C-alpha positions in Angstrom: 9.3 20.4 9.2 5.4 20.8 9.0 3.5 19.8 12.1 1.6 17.2 10.1 4.8 15.4 9.3 6.0 15.2 12.9 7.2 11.6 13.2 5.4 11.3 16.5 2.0 12.1 14.9 2.3 10.1 11.7 3.5 6.5 11.5 3.4 3.9 8.7 2.4 0.3 8.4 3.4 -1.7 5.3 1.5 -4.8 4.3 4.0 -7.3 3.2 2.8 -10.7 4.4 1.0 -12.1 1.4 2.2 -15.2 -0.5 1.9 -13.4 -3.9 0.4 -16.4 -5.7 -0.1 -14.4 -8.9 3.7 -13.8 -9.0 4.5 -17.5 -8.9 7.0 -19.0 -9.6 9.0 -15.9 -8.5 7.5 -16.1 -5.1 8.7 -19.7 -4.6 12.1 -18.1 -4.1 11.3 -14.5 -2.9 8.8 -12.9 -0.6 6.8 -10.9 -3.1 7.9 -7.5 -1.7 11.6 -8.6 -1.8 11.6 -9.2 -5.6 14.6 -7.3 -7.0 13.8 -4.4 -9.3 15.7 -1.7 -11.2 19.3 -1.6 -12.3 20.4 -1.7 -8.6 18.5 -5.0 -8.1 17.2 -3.7 -4.8 14.1 -5.3 -3.2 10.8 -3.6 -4.1 10.2 -3.1 -0.4 13.4 -1.0 0.0 11.9 1.6 -2.4 8.8 1.8 -0.2 10.9 2.3 3.0 13.1 4.9 1.3 10.1 6.8 0.1 8.6 7.0 3.6 11.9 8.1 5.1 12.3 10.7 2.3 9.1 12.2 3.6 10.3 12.0 7.3 8.2 9.0 8.2 10.7 6.9 10.1 8.5 4.9 12.5 7.5 1.9 10.3 5.8 -1.4 11.2 6.0 -4.2 8.7 3.1 -6.6 8.7 4.7 -9.9 7.7 3.7 -13.5 7.1 4.9 -15.5 4.2 8.8 -15.7 4.2 8.9 -13.1 7.1 12.5 -14.0 7.9 13.6 -12.8 4.5 12.2 -9.3 5.2 13.5 -9.2 8.8 17.0 -10.4 7.9 17.3 -7.7 5.3 15.9 -4.6 7.1 16.7 -5.6 10.7 15.9 -2.6 12.9 15.9 -0.2 10.0 18.8 1.9 11.2 20.8 1.6 7.9 17.8 3.2 6.2 17.5 5.9 8.9 14.3 4.3 10.0 12.9 2.6 13.1 11.4 -0.6 11.9 9.6 -3.3 13.8 7.6 -6.3 12.8 4.1 -7.8 13.4 3.7 -11.4 12.3 0.2 -12.0 10.8 -1.9 -14.5 12.9 -1.7 -18.1 11.7 -5.4 -18.1 10.8 -6.5 -16.0 7.8 -7.7 -12.6 9.1 -7.3 -10.4 6.0 -5.5 -7.1 5.7 -7.7 -5.3 8.2 -7.2 -8.1 10.7 -3.5 -8.1 10.2 -3.4 -4.3 10.9 -5.7 -4.7 14.0 -3.4 -7.4 15.2 -0.4 -5.1 15.0 -2.2 -2.3 16.9 -3.5 -4.7 19.6 0.0 -6.1 20.2 1.6 -2.7 20.5 3.6 -3.0 17.3 2.1 0.2 16.1 2.4 2.9 18.7 -0.2 5.6 19.3 -0.3 8.2 16.6 -2.6 10.9 15.1 -2.5 9.3 11.7 -1.3 6.0 10.2 -0.2 5.6 6.6 -1.2 2.1 5.4 1.0 1.2 2.4 0.8 -2.0 0.3 4.3 -3.5 -0.1 3.8 -4.4 -3.8 3.0 -0.8 -4.9 5.9 1.1 -6.4 5.4 4.9 -6.3 6.9 8.3 -5.9 3.7 9.6 -4.4 4.1 12.9 -2.5 3.4 11.6 1.0 3.8 15.0 2.6 1.1 16.4 0.4 -1.1 13.4 0.9 -1.0 13.8 4.7 -1.7 17.6 4.3 -4.8 16.9 2.3 -6.0 14.3 4.7 -5.6 16.6 7.7 -7.3 19.5 5.9 -10.3 17.3 5.1 -10.5 16.3 8.8 -11.3 12.8 7.5 -11.3 9.5 9.4 -9.6 8.0 6.4 -8.2 9.1 3.1 -8.0 6.8 0.1 -5.2 7.1 -2.5 -6.9 7.0 -5.8 -5.9 7.2 -9.5 -7.9 8.6 -12.4 -8.5 6.4 -15.4 -8.2 2.7 -15.8 -7.1 0.8 -18.9 -8.7 -2.6 -19.2 -6.2 -5.4 -19.9 -8.5 -6.8 -22.6 -10.4 -5.7 -25.6 -14.1 -4.8 -25.3 -16.8 -5.6 -27.9 -20.2 -3.9 -28.1 -22.9 -6.3 -29.2 -26.3 -5.4 -30.7 -28.9 -8.1 -31.5 -26.3 -10.8 -31.5 -23.9 -8.9 -33.9 -20.7 -7.2 -33.0 -21.1 -3.5 -33.5 -17.7 -2.3 -32.5 -14.5 -3.4 -30.9 -12.2 -1.3 -28.7 -8.8 -2.8 -27.8 -7.9 -2.2 -24.1 -10.0 0.9 -23.6 -9.4 3.4 -20.8 -12.3 4.4 -18.6 -12.6 7.7 -16.7 -13.2 6.2 -13.3 -11.5 6.5 -9.9 -9.6 3.4 -9.0 -8.2 2.6 -5.6 -4.5 2.0 -5.2 -5.0 0.2 -1.9 -3.0 2.8 0.0 -4.6 5.0 2.6 -4.3 7.1 5.7 -6.5 6.5 8.8 -6.7 8.5 12.0 -6.9 7.4 15.6 -10.7 7.3 15.7 -10.8 5.1 12.6 -8.2 2.8 14.2 -10.6 2.4 17.1 -13.3 1.3 14.7 -10.8 -1.1 13.1 -10.2 -2.8 16.5 -13.9 -3.2 17.1 -14.4 -5.2 13.9 -11.2 -7.2 14.2 -12.8 -10.2 15.9 -14.5 -11.3 12.7 -13.0 -14.1 10.7 -12.2 -12.2 7.6 -11.5 -8.5 7.5 -10.3 -6.8 4.4 -9.4 -3.1 4.4 -11.2 -2.2 1.2 -14.0 -4.8 1.3 -15.0 -4.5 5.0 -13.2 -1.6 6.8 -13.8 1.3 4.5 -17.5 0.4 4.0 -17.8 0.2 7.8 -16.5 3.7 8.1 -19.0 4.9 5.5 -21.9 3.1 7.2 -20.9 4.9 10.4 -20.9 8.3 8.7 -17.1 8.6 9.1 -15.7 11.0 6.5 -13.6 9.2 3.9 -11.6 11.7 1.8 -9.8 11.1 -1.6 -6.3 11.9 -2.6 -5.5 11.5 -6.3 -2.0 10.4 -7.0 -0.6 12.5 -9.8 2.8 10.9 -9.6 4.1 7.5 -10.9 2.6 4.4 -9.3 2.9 0.8 -10.4 1.2 -2.3 -9.0 3.6 -5.3 -9.2 1.0 -7.9 -8.7 1.6 -10.3 -11.5 4.5 -11.8 -13.4 3.5 -9.8 -16.5 3.5 -6.6 -14.5 6.9 -7.4 -13.1 8.4 -8.1 -16.5 6.8 -4.9 -17.8 8.7 -2.8 -15.2 11.7 -1.5 -17.0 14.9 -0.4 -15.2 14.6 2.9 -16.9 11.1 3.4 -15.4 12.5 2.8 -11.9 15.4 5.1 -12.4 13.3 7.9 -13.9 10.7 8.0 -11.1 12.6 6.7 -8.1 16.2 7.3 -8.8 16.1 10.4 -6.5 15.8 8.0 -3.5 19.4 6.9 -4.0 21.0 10.3 -4.6 
C-alpha cells in the first residue's frame, strides 16, 4: 500500500448532519444521506463509506445532526463495513460546515492525521481517492479542492440586445471549474480551521478556503474525471437511475 494511503496518515470526515430541506418531503422520513438508491436500495451514505474503504480509508468520522440516530443505528461502529466509524454531533447552535468539522477535531472525534478527506454525504461518486491523495501530497498543498470541468445551467439563457432577444440557448454548458464541495486538508490547515472556529457561522467554501488563500496557504485542484452526482434536490434524486448506480458503483458490492 502506498505510504500516502497509510490509514494512520489519512482519515476521513463525512458531513451528514444537514436537514436536506431541498429534498423535502423525502427528508421528513429519511436523513438525507440515508435515502435509498440503486436497485439494492442501500442508503446513499453506504456508498460513500464503501468507496472510502475501497481506497483503504477506514478511520471515518461522521458529522451528524438531523436524524443522527438513523445514521448511528445503521452504521454502528462500522465493523460490518470493514471500517472504524465514530460520530460527532453538530452543536445545537448553527455553526456551518467548518464549525462542525472544527467541533469534531476539538472533541477528539477526529484523531491526529497528516491529511483529512472531507466528503459531503450527499455526493455520489466513484472518484479515485488514492489518486486524489497522491496529487494533494505532490502539490504540498494545505488543501486540495475536488473540482469538475464544465457546468450545464438548469435553465435556458437569452441574449438581449437593445430590448430585443437576439438568441436563446437551452441549458448551455459553460467551460468553468465548479467545486464539488469535497476536499483534502492537511494538519496545518486544520490548525487554521480551529482558529476561526469561534465565529458564529463558518462555511468550508465561503469562509475557510478564502481564509487559507488570504494567508497564502497553497490550495491545489484535483479534477474529478470519474462519475459524480449531487443528490441535493428531489429532481436530482428522481433523475438518478438504478442503471447509473450499478454502472459506476456496482464494483463496491462485488
